N, C-alpha and C positions, 0 to 999 in steps of 0.2 A: 888778437883779442877774440876773433871768431872761433879760433881753435880751442881757446881756453873755455869759451861758452859751450862748445860742442862736447868737449871732454867732460865738463861739469854735468851736462845733460845726460851723458852716457852713465856717469857714476851715479847720478840721482836715480836713473831708471833701474840700474842694477840694485841699488839700495831698496827701492820700492818693491822690486820682485823678490828680494831676499826677505822682506817683511811680510809678504803675502803668505797665508797658510797653504801648506801642502794638502791637496785633496786626495783622500783615500776612498776608493770606490768599490762597492760590491753589489751584486745582484741577489735578490731574494724575493720570495713570494710576497705579494702585496700585503696580505694579512700580517705577516711577520714584520714587515717594514713598519706598519702602524704600531705594533707591539714594542718594537725595539727602539722607536724614536726617542723615548725618554732616556734610555741609556746613552744613545748617541749625543743627545743634548748635554747630558751630564759630562761626558768625555770632552766635548768641545769646549765647555765652560772651564774645565780644568786644564785643557791643552789647547790654548788659542792658536798655536802654530800648526794645528792639524784640523782639517775640515773633513767630516765623514759624509760621503754621498751614498745613500742607499737607493739603488735603482729598483723600482717596483716592477716585479715580473708577474707572470701568471700565477694563480694559486695552485696549479697542478705541479707537483715537484718534478715530474719527468720533463715537463715543458721548460722549467728553469734549467734543468741539467742540459737540455738540448741547446738552449741559448748560450750557456757557458761553453759548451763543446764547440759550437759554431764560432764563438769569438776567439777561442784558442786556435782552431784550425785555420782561421783567416790570418792569424798572426797579429802581433801588436794589440793584444786584448786590452780593452779599456778598464778591466777589473784588476785591482791590486790584491784583492782578497777573494777567496772562494768560500762562500757560506755553503757548507756541504752536508748532504745526507751521508750516513755511514757507508752506504754501498757505492758511492762515487769515487772514493779515494783510490782504489787500485787502478781504475781506468785512467784517472787524471795523473796519478804519479807515474804509471807505466809510460804514459805519453811524454813525460818530461815537462809537464805544465806546472808542476808545483815545486816549491822550495822545500828542501829537507830542513826541518826545524830541530833536528837532534841536538845541535850545538847551542840552541837557545833555551832549552829546558832540561833540568836535571832529573835523574831518576827519583830523587827525593820529592821534587815537586809533583811529578806524575803519580807518585804513590798516593797523593791526596784524592785522586780521581778513581772512579770505578774501573776495575781492571779491564773489563770488556770494552769500555769506552776508549781506553788507551790503546788496546789491541786493535781496535777498528781504525786507528790512525797510522798503523804500521804497514808499510809495503816493502817487502824484501828487507833490506837493512836500514831503511829510512823511516823517519817519523814525519807525517805530513798534515796532521789535523789535530788541533787542540779542541778537546771536548767542551761544549757549551751547555747543551741540554740533552738529557738521555731519554730513552723510551724503551720499553720492553713488554712483551706479551705476557698475559697472565690469565688466570681463571677467576672469574667473578661467580659468586653463588648467593642464593637466597637463604639467609639465615632463618627466616621465619618458617620456610617450607621444610628445611632440614629438621628444625625443632618439632614441627608438626608430625613428621613421620619417624622421629627418634633416631636420626642418622647423624654421623660425624661427616665433616667435609671429606670428599674423596681424595685419596692419595694416588691410586692407580687407575689405569684405563678401565679395568674391570669394575672398580668402585664407582666410577663415573657412570658407566652404563647401568649398573644395578640401581644406583640412587636415582638416575633419571627415570627408569622404568617404574620404580616405586612411587616417585612423586607424580608422574603422569597418571598412575593408577589411583592414587589416594588423595590427590589435591586437585584444584581446578586449573593447574598449569597445563598449557597445551603441549609444550615442547620441553625436552630434557636439556638439550645442548645446542646453542647457536654459535656460529663462527663465520669465517670469511671464505667462501668457496668460489667466488667469481674468478675467471681466468685473468689474474693481474698479480702484482707483487704481493698483495696481501695473502693470496693462496700459498705462495712460497714461504712467507713468514710462519704460517700455521704449520706447514710441513716441516720446517726446520726444527720446531719445538717437538713435534711428534717423533721424527726420526731419531733425534737425540734421546727422547724418552724411551725409545726401544733399544737404545745402545748403539745406534748407527750414526752415519754421517752422510753428507751430500758430496762434498769434495774436500779432500785433504790439501790445503794450500801448499804444504811443504813438498809433498810427493806428487801432487796432481792426481792421486788415485781417486776414482769415482766410485761412490758407494751406493748408487741408485739401484743396481740390480742385486744387491745383497739383501739378506732376509729382513733386516730392520726397516729398510726403505719400503719394501713390499708390504710389511706389516703396517707401517704408518699409512700407506695408501689404502690398504684394506680397512683400517679403522675409519678413515674419512668416508669411504664408500659404505661401510657397514652401518654407521650411525644414521645414515640417510635411509638405507634399506630397512632398518629396524624401526623406523618411525621416531627415533630419538631426536633427530634433526629434521626440520621441515624440508620437503622436496626442493623448495625454492632457495635453499642455502647455497646451491651451486651458482646463484646469481647475487649472493650477498657481498657487500663491502662492509666496512666497520659500522657505518651508520645504520645499515639494515639490521645487523645483529643487535645493536644497541636499542633500536626501536622496539624490537620484540621483547628484549629483556626489561627495559624500563616501563613497558606497558603491562608487565606482569605475565607475559606469555611464555617465558622460558625460565628454567631453574638454574641453568649454568650458561656462562658466556665466556668465550675467549675474546679478549680485546686488549686495548692499550690503556695506559693510566688515565688518559683524558676522560674515559668513560665514567670514572668515579663521580666527578662533579656533575656530569650530565644526569646520571642515574639517580643521584641524590638531590637533584634540583627541585625547586618549588613546584609542586603539582605532580611530581613523579609518584606513581602508585607504589613503587618499591623503596622510596626514600627511607633510610634508617634501617632497612632490612637486608642490606647486602654487605658482603665482605669479600676479600680477595686473598689469593694464595698462589704459590707457584703452580705451573701446569702439571697435570697428572702424568704418570709415567709407568713403565713396567715395574713389577714388584722388586726386581733386582737391579734397577737402574736409578739414576738421579733425574730430577726435573730439569727442564731447560726453558729459558725465556729468550725468544729471538730478540736480538738487540736492534733497536732503532735509534734515532736521535740525530742531532746536528752539531756541527762544530766549524772551526775556522782553519782554512789553509791559506797560504800566501802564494800568489802567482810568481812563477820563476822569472817572469819578465817585468815585474813591477820596477819602476825607476825609484821607488821609495820603500825599500825593504825595512828600514829601521822604523819609519813612521807606521807602516803596516803592522809590524810586530807590536808596537805600542798599543794599537787599536785592539789587536787580538788578545794581548795580555790583559787589557782592561776588561773586555767583555767576559773573559773566562776566569777572572779573579773572584774571590769569595763574595765580596760585597755586592757587586753588580749582579752576579748570578743569583744570589739570594733574593735581591729585590725583584728580579725578573720572574723567578719561579713562583714566588709568593703572590705576585700580582696577577699572573696569567695561568697559574695552575699547571705549569710544566714540571718535569722531573729533573732535578739537578744532576750534574755529572760528578760533583764533589761529594764524597761519602759523608763528610761531617754534616752536610746540610739535611740529611735524612733524619738526624736526631737533634737538630738545632731546636731549642725550645720555642723560638719565635716562629719557625716553620711549622712545628708540630701544633702550635696554637691555632694555626690556620688549617693545616692538613694533618690531623692526628693519625690518619692511616699511612703516613709515610714511613713509620717504623715497620709496618707490614710490607711496605713496598721495598724496603731495603733487603728483606729476605728474598723477594723475587729478583731484585737487581743482582744479587750474588749468584744467581743461576743463569745470568745472561750469557748468550753465545752469539758471536757475530756470524753473519753470512760469509761465505768463503771469500777472502780478499785476493781475488785473482783479476788480472787485467781484462779478461773476457767475460766479466760477471754479467753484463747486460744480455749477451747472447745465451749464456748458460741459464739465466733466470727465465728467459723466453722459452727455452726448450722445456724446462721443468714445468712451467705454467701450462703449456700446451698438453703435455702428457698427463699431468695430474688431472686437468679438466676432463680429458678423454676418459680417464679411469672413473672419476666420480659421477660422470654423466652416462655411464654404461656403454661407451663407445669402444672401450678396450678393457680387458681384465687388468687388475693392478699389476700382475707379473709381466704381462706383455707391454704395458705402458712404461714400466720402469726399466725393462730391458731395452726398449727402443730409446728412452731418454738417456740411458747410460751410454749407449752406442753413439748417439749424436754428440753428447757432451765430450766423449773421448776424442771424437774427430775435431771438435773445436779446440780442444786443448792440445791436440797433436800427440796423444799418448796411445799406447797399445791397450787393447782390452784384456 
């Protein structure tokens, strides 16, 4: 009799465990956890067999990356999903920490997303990140000031310089062009757009060729240094992050600004002196080249060691599907990764400028998807900063940066 009772207890325990929901965990910045809680609640209501646990991390993205890295290095990571910035994928995929999602999503499904967002999830022959929200750099400008001096929005680097000088001379604006010049990742994103606009490149991920000591990269660095020297950008721009540039622009102190999509809502906010007098466009470029927008944004990967890959995929599939993505971007003013949402009538009713934004999105270029990205970015940041703060000439800085980059990549000069 005791054996029967014991056996029954074991069976009942197994039944209870089977009925308990599987927990799928991922780490993200605290501010994003607050924003995404509504989608998580919706998913759990529709999928009672899965519980989503969003672990609140620091609000600095690189700090979150370090926490993920530490968890994977220690082994047996507690995270089933990686909520990832675009530049993390090569590192995490190269280390074998992510599951290849190629067999879970078709080319037809991926065709619904922005091409650059999909490309940012590819490492070598695998696909490791489903896009959730996009981001891309662009040029903001004051429509009222252009009208005042009778100019069209600039297309080329020369146009931008000429228009800045005209507006600084003929209007009450202090600065022509503000951007991000502090020694951090934001400086790299500015450079990526400029070097592409001059027809060059940073690193070719296929061949590992380094383009930093080629003419286009030197020209891009000279442009950064030149706008400061000419008084078009403030001397303090070498210490600017996104918020510093935005503050100058929304206070009416600058005619042009390089920034991300979030700046639109801020600059048009209640009490902003420039509200209703701004527009956006793709970044300027050389006359014989095309514009480029550095790709940013976030998406979902799945840990290679998760004990629950199917449940993790259901969570990823939900967050990146059209309905939840639309709800999220319209509530929190982010940029979608799905092309159709840029022209969706309900989205345009809230954000009419998203049609312009699609033009920018189509020029988006990812940063080089190589496993040593963090080291290479650090090298570029240091030498760009040295050039724009007059510690080195642009040519010397880019030559040195190219040499160090090749050593990291293990390639010949």
